[in-house]
N, CA, C and O atoms as a Tinker XYZ file with bonds, in Angstrom:
   236  protein
     1  N     72.810000  -71.253000   40.403000    73     2
     2  CA    73.890000  -72.028000   40.956000    64     1     3
     3  C     73.710000  -73.509000   40.645000    63     2     4     5
     4  O     74.648000  -74.177000   40.211000    81     3
     5  N     72.503000  -74.015000   40.868000    73     3     6
     6  CA    72.247000  -75.421000   40.586000    64     5     7
     7  C     72.366000  -75.691000   39.095000    63     6     8     9
     8  O     72.863000  -76.738000   38.678000    81     7
     9  N     71.903000  -74.733000   38.293000    73     7    10
    10  CA    71.981000  -74.906000   36.843000    64     9    11
    11  C     73.434000  -74.954000   36.382000    63    10    12    13
    12  O     73.761000  -75.705000   35.463000    81    11
    13  N     74.306000  -74.170000   37.001000    73    11    14
    14  CA    75.722000  -74.197000   36.630000    64    13    15
    15  C     76.348000  -75.549000   36.947000    63    14    16    17
    16  O     77.130000  -76.080000   36.158000    81    15
    17  N     76.004000  -76.096000   38.094000    73    15    18
    18  CA    76.542000  -77.399000   38.473000    64    17    19
    19  C     76.019000  -78.478000   37.536000    63    18    20    21
    20  O     76.779000  -79.337000   37.087000    81    19
    21  N     74.709000  -78.435000   37.237000    73    19    22
    22  CA    74.139000  -79.427000   36.340000    64    21    23
    23  C     74.695000  -79.320000   34.931000    63    22    24    25
    24  O     74.924000  -80.337000   34.275000    81    23
    25  N     74.913000  -78.105000   34.460000    73    23    26
    26  CA    75.422000  -77.944000   33.098000    64    25    27
    27  C     76.842000  -78.473000   32.963000    63    26    28    29
    28  O     77.234000  -78.910000   31.881000    81    27
    29  N     77.611000  -78.442000   34.030000    73    27    30
    30  CA    78.959000  -79.010000   33.979000    64    29    31
    31  C     78.914000  -80.533000   33.934000    63    30    32    33
    32  O     79.765000  -81.164000   33.308000    81    31
    33  N     77.927000  -81.121000   34.594000    73    31    34
    34  CA    77.844000  -82.577000   34.670000    64    33    35
    35  C     77.065000  -83.152000   33.488000    63    34    36    37
    36  O     77.516000  -84.109000   32.859000    81    35
    37  N     75.907000  -82.580000   33.181000    73    35    38
    38  CA    74.996000  -83.176000   32.216000    64    37    39
    39  C     75.073000  -82.502000   30.855000    63    38    40    41
    40  O     75.269000  -83.179000   29.846000    81    39
    41  N     74.928000  -81.227000   30.808000    73    39    42
    42  CA    74.911000  -80.506000   29.540000    64    41    43
    43  C     73.619000  -79.734000   29.378000    63    42    44    45
    44  O     72.588000  -80.107000   29.936000    81    43
    45  N     73.677000  -78.658000   28.614000    73    43    46
    46  CA    72.544000  -77.750000   28.468000    64    45    47
    47  C     71.380000  -78.413000   27.740000    63    46    48    49
    48  O     70.221000  -78.144000   28.055000    81    47
    49  N     71.675000  -79.273000   26.772000    73    47    50
    50  CA    70.616000  -79.943000   26.018000    64    49    51
    51  C     69.750000  -80.797000   26.935000    63    50    52    53
    52  O     68.523000  -80.763000   26.844000    81    51
    53  N     70.376000  -81.552000   27.804000    73    51    54
    54  CA    69.637000  -82.448000   28.685000    64    53    55
    55  C     68.920000  -81.702000   29.804000    63    54    56    57
    56  O     67.899000  -82.171000   30.308000    81    55
    57  N     69.439000  -80.563000   30.189000    73    55    58
    58  CA    68.740000  -79.723000   31.174000    64    57    59
    59  C     67.452000  -79.185000   30.566000    63    58    60    61
    60  O     66.422000  -79.136000   31.238000    81    59
    61  N     67.503000  -78.779000   29.295000    73    59    62
    62  CA    66.296000  -78.292000   28.617000    64    61    63
    63  C     65.262000  -79.408000   28.489000    63    62    64    65
    64  O     64.068000  -79.171000   28.676000    81    63
    65  N     65.706000  -80.604000   28.178000    73    63    66
    66  CA    64.790000  -81.747000   28.088000    64    65    67
    67  C     64.186000  -82.049000   29.453000    63    66    68    69
    68  O     62.992000  -82.327000   29.559000    81    67
    69  N     64.999000  -81.995000   30.486000    73    67    70
    70  CA    64.517000  -82.272000   31.839000    64    69    71
    71  C     63.486000  -81.250000   32.285000    63    70    72    73
    72  O     62.512000  -81.604000   32.948000    81    71
    73  N     63.684000  -79.997000   31.933000    73    71    74
    74  CA    62.715000  -78.953000   32.301000    64    73    75
    75  C     61.344000  -79.206000   31.680000    63    74    76    77
    76  O     60.323000  -78.889000   32.289000    81    75
    77  N     61.312000  -79.770000   30.483000    73    75    78
    78  CA    60.016000  -80.058000   29.866000    64    77    79
    79  C     59.352000  -81.276000   30.493000    63    78    80    81
    80  O     58.128000  -81.399000   30.451000    81    79
    81  N     60.135000  -82.174000   31.070000    73    79    82
    82  CA    59.574000  -83.391000   31.653000    64    81    83
    83  C     59.184000  -83.249000   33.116000    63    82    84    85
    84  O     58.411000  -84.069000   33.611000    81    83
    85  N     59.681000  -82.249000   33.827000    73    83    86
    86  CA    59.417000  -82.116000   35.261000    64    85    87
    87  C     57.924000  -82.010000   35.580000    63    86    88    89
    88  O     57.476000  -82.703000   36.494000    81    87
    89  N     57.129000  -81.196000   34.896000    73    87    90
    90  CA    55.694000  -81.161000   35.227000    64    89    91
    91  C     54.993000  -82.494000   34.968000    63    90    92    93
    92  O     54.113000  -82.901000   35.727000    81    91
    93  N     55.390000  -83.162000   33.897000    73    91    94
    94  CA    54.804000  -84.451000   33.581000    64    93    95
    95  C     55.155000  -85.487000   34.649000    63    94    96    97
    96  O     54.293000  -86.255000   35.077000    81    95
    97  N     56.395000  -85.508000   35.070000    73    95    98
    98  CA    56.818000  -86.448000   36.109000    64    97    99
    99  C     56.142000  -86.150000   37.443000    63    98   100   101
   100  O     55.799000  -87.070000   38.186000    81    99
   101  N     55.952000  -84.881000   37.744000    73    99   102
   102  CA    55.271000  -84.520000   38.987000    64   101   103
   103  C     53.813000  -84.964000   38.954000    63   102   104   105
   104  O     53.286000  -85.443000   39.958000    81   103
   105  N     53.162000  -84.807000   37.810000    73   103   106
   106  CA    51.761000  -85.232000   37.689000    64   105   107
   107  C     51.636000  -86.740000   37.824000    63   106   108   109
   108  O     50.765000  -87.226000   38.546000    81   107
   109  N     52.490000  -87.481000   37.145000    73   107   110
   110  CA    52.415000  -88.937000   37.236000    64   109   111
   111  C     52.821000  -89.432000   38.624000    63   110   112   113
   112  O     52.309000  -90.452000   39.086000    81   111
   113  N     53.718000  -88.736000   39.284000    73   111   114
   114  CA    54.057000  -89.093000   40.657000    64   113   115
   115  C     52.883000  -88.908000   41.594000    63   114   116   117
   116  O     52.659000  -89.723000   42.490000    81   115
   117  N     52.134000  -87.840000   41.389000    73   115   118
   118  CA    50.928000  -87.600000   42.186000    64   117   119
   119  C     49.892000  -88.677000   41.921000    63   118   120   121
   120  O     49.286000  -89.199000   42.857000    81   119
   121  N     49.684000  -89.016000   40.652000    73   119   122
   122  CA    48.732000  -90.077000   40.300000    64   121   123
   123  C     49.170000  -91.398000   40.918000    63   122   124   125
   124  O     48.339000  -92.146000   41.434000    81   123
   125  N     50.442000  -91.685000   40.872000    73   123   126
   126  CA    50.945000  -92.924000   41.478000    64   125   127
   127  C     50.757000  -92.948000   42.974000    63   126   128   129
   128  O     50.414000  -93.987000   43.537000    81   127
   129  N     50.974000  -91.823000   43.629000    73   127   130
   130  CA    50.772000  -91.759000   45.076000    64   129   131
   131  C     49.324000  -91.959000   45.467000    63   130   132   133
   132  O     49.025000  -92.663000   46.431000    81   131
   133  N     48.417000  -91.335000   44.714000    73   131   134
   134  CA    46.991000  -91.508000   44.983000    64   133   135
   135  C     46.576000  -92.952000   44.731000    63   134   136   137
   136  O     45.791000  -93.513000   45.496000    81   135
   137  N     47.098000  -93.560000   43.664000    73   135   138
   138  CA    46.780000  -94.959000   43.368000    64   137   139
   139  C     47.323000  -95.880000   44.458000    63   138   140   141
   140  O     46.667000  -96.858000   44.818000    81   139
   141  N     48.494000  -95.589000   44.980000    73   139   142
   142  CA    49.067000  -96.396000   46.058000    64   141   143
   143  C     48.184000  -96.361000   47.292000    63   142   144   145
   144  O     47.926000  -97.396000   47.906000    81   143
   145  N     47.721000  -95.179000   47.657000    73   143   146
   146  CA    46.836000  -95.049000   48.813000    64   145   147
   147  C     45.496000  -95.723000   48.537000    63   146   148   149
   148  O     44.914000  -96.335000   49.433000    81   147
   149  N     45.007000  -95.617000   47.318000    73   147   150
   150  CA    43.699000  -96.182000   46.973000    64   149   151
   151  C     43.724000  -97.710000   47.000000    63   150   152   153
   152  O     42.789000  -98.325000   47.513000    81   151
   153  N     44.752000  -98.323000   46.469000    73   151   154
   154  CA    44.790000  -99.769000   46.338000    64   153   155
   155  C     45.430000 -100.483000   47.523000    63   154   156   157
   156  O     45.434000 -101.713000   47.567000    81   155
   157  N     45.963000  -99.742000   48.474000    73   155   158
   158  CA    46.509000 -100.367000   49.675000    64   157   159
   159  C     45.611000 -100.017000   50.851000    63   158   160   161
   160  O     44.525000  -99.467000   50.669000    81   159
   161  N     46.055000 -100.329000   52.026000    73   159   162
   162  CA    45.278000 -100.048000   53.229000    64   161   163
   163  C     45.304000  -98.545000   53.480000    63   162   164   165
   164  O     46.286000  -98.023000   54.008000    81   163
   165  N     44.243000  -97.850000   53.109000    73   163   166
   166  CA    44.209000  -96.397000   53.216000    64   165   167
   167  C     44.280000  -95.937000   54.658000    63   166   168   169
   168  O     44.737000  -94.825000   54.923000    81   167
   169  N     43.836000  -96.769000   55.607000    73   167   170
   170  CA    43.939000  -96.394000   57.018000    64   169   171
   171  C     45.392000  -96.267000   57.453000    63   170   172   173
   172  O     45.720000  -95.440000   58.304000    81   171
   173  N     46.251000  -97.075000   56.877000    73   171   174
   174  CA    47.677000  -97.006000   57.199000    64   173   175
   175  C     48.243000  -95.630000   56.902000    63   174   176   177
   176  O     49.050000  -95.111000   57.674000    81   175
   177  N     47.831000  -95.031000   55.790000    73   175   178
   178  CA    48.314000  -93.706000   55.414000    64   177   179
   179  C     47.576000  -92.603000   56.167000    63   178   180   181
   180  O     48.185000  -91.617000   56.581000    81   179
   181  N     46.265000  -92.767000   56.344000    73   179   182
   182  CA    45.481000  -91.704000   56.973000    64   181   183
   183  C     45.695000  -91.633000   58.484000    63   182   184   185
   184  O     45.294000  -90.648000   59.105000    81   183
   185  N     46.309000  -92.635000   59.090000    73   183   186
   186  CA    46.630000  -92.543000   60.514000    64   185   187
   187  C     47.672000  -91.459000   60.785000    63   186   188   189
   188  O     47.820000  -91.025000   61.927000    81   187
   189  N     48.394000  -91.017000   59.760000    73   187   190
   190  CA    49.390000  -89.959000   59.934000    64   189   191
   191  C     48.808000  -88.566000   59.735000    63   190   192   193
   192  O     49.498000  -87.575000   59.975000    81   191
   193  N     47.547000  -88.469000   59.298000    73   191   194
   194  CA    46.890000  -87.178000   59.132000    64   193   195
   195  C     46.249000  -86.813000   60.472000    63   194   196   197
   196  O     45.375000  -87.545000   60.937000    81   195
   197  N     46.645000  -85.727000   61.099000    73   195   198
   198  CA    46.203000  -85.437000   62.472000    64   197   199
   199  C     44.691000  -85.340000   62.641000    63   198   200   201
   200  O     44.168000  -85.856000   63.629000    81   199
   201  N     43.976000  -84.714000   61.739000    73   199   202
   202  CA    42.539000  -84.518000   61.911000    64   201   203
   203  C     41.779000  -85.836000   61.773000    63   202   204   205
   204  O     40.816000  -86.079000   62.500000    81   203
   205  N     42.207000  -86.680000   60.847000    73   203   206
   206  CA    41.503000  -87.929000   60.575000    64   205   207
   207  C     41.895000  -89.005000   61.577000    63   206   208   209
   208  O     41.111000  -89.928000   61.800000    81   207
   209  N     43.053000  -88.931000   62.181000    73   207   210
   210  CA    43.552000  -89.955000   63.078000    64   209   211
   211  C     42.587000  -90.269000   64.217000    63   210   212   213
   212  O     42.428000  -91.436000   64.576000    81   211
   213  N     41.940000  -89.260000   64.791000    73   211   214
   214  CA    41.072000  -89.469000   65.934000    64   213   215
   215  C     39.701000  -90.015000   65.588000    63   214   216   217
   216  O     38.974000  -90.444000   66.485000    81   215
   217  N     39.322000  -90.014000   64.315000    73   215   218
   218  CA    37.977000  -90.441000   63.939000    64   217   219
   219  C     37.775000  -91.941000   64.024000    63   218   220   221
   220  O     36.637000  -92.386000   64.181000    81   219
   221  N     38.823000  -92.738000   63.928000    73   219   222
   222  CA    38.671000  -94.175000   63.829000    64   221   223
   223  C     39.240000  -94.914000   65.041000    63   222   224   225
   224  O     39.677000  -96.058000   64.914000    81   223
   225  N     39.240000  -94.286000   66.198000    73   223   226
   226  CA    39.824000  -94.926000   67.370000    64   225   227
   227  C     38.990000  -96.092000   67.897000    63   226   228   229
   228  O     39.539000  -97.000000   68.521000    81   227
   229  N     37.664000  -96.089000   67.658000    73   227   230
   230  CA    36.822000  -97.154000   68.200000    64   229   231
   231  C     36.877000  -98.417000   67.366000    63   230   232   233
   232  O     36.399000  -99.456000   67.822000    81   231
   233  N     37.432000  -98.381000   66.180000    73   231   234
   234  CA    37.516000  -99.568000   65.348000    64   233   235
   235  C     38.747000 -100.382000   65.672000    63   234   236
   236  O     38.977000 -101.425000   65.060000    81   235
C-alpha cells in the first residue's frame, strides 16, 4: 500500500534508489546519535534511562 502511494508521487526508479540507501542512512543516523550523546552532556540523555537514573542521585 505504501509502495503504491510512493510510486504515484515519486516513481519506481527513486523508490529502488531509496531502498538501497535506507540501511546506510540508518547506520549513519545511529552513529550520529551515539556521537551526539558522547560529545554532549551524557547525563542529560541517561537520566531518561530508568535503570541508570537512580545511580547518580547523590551527585
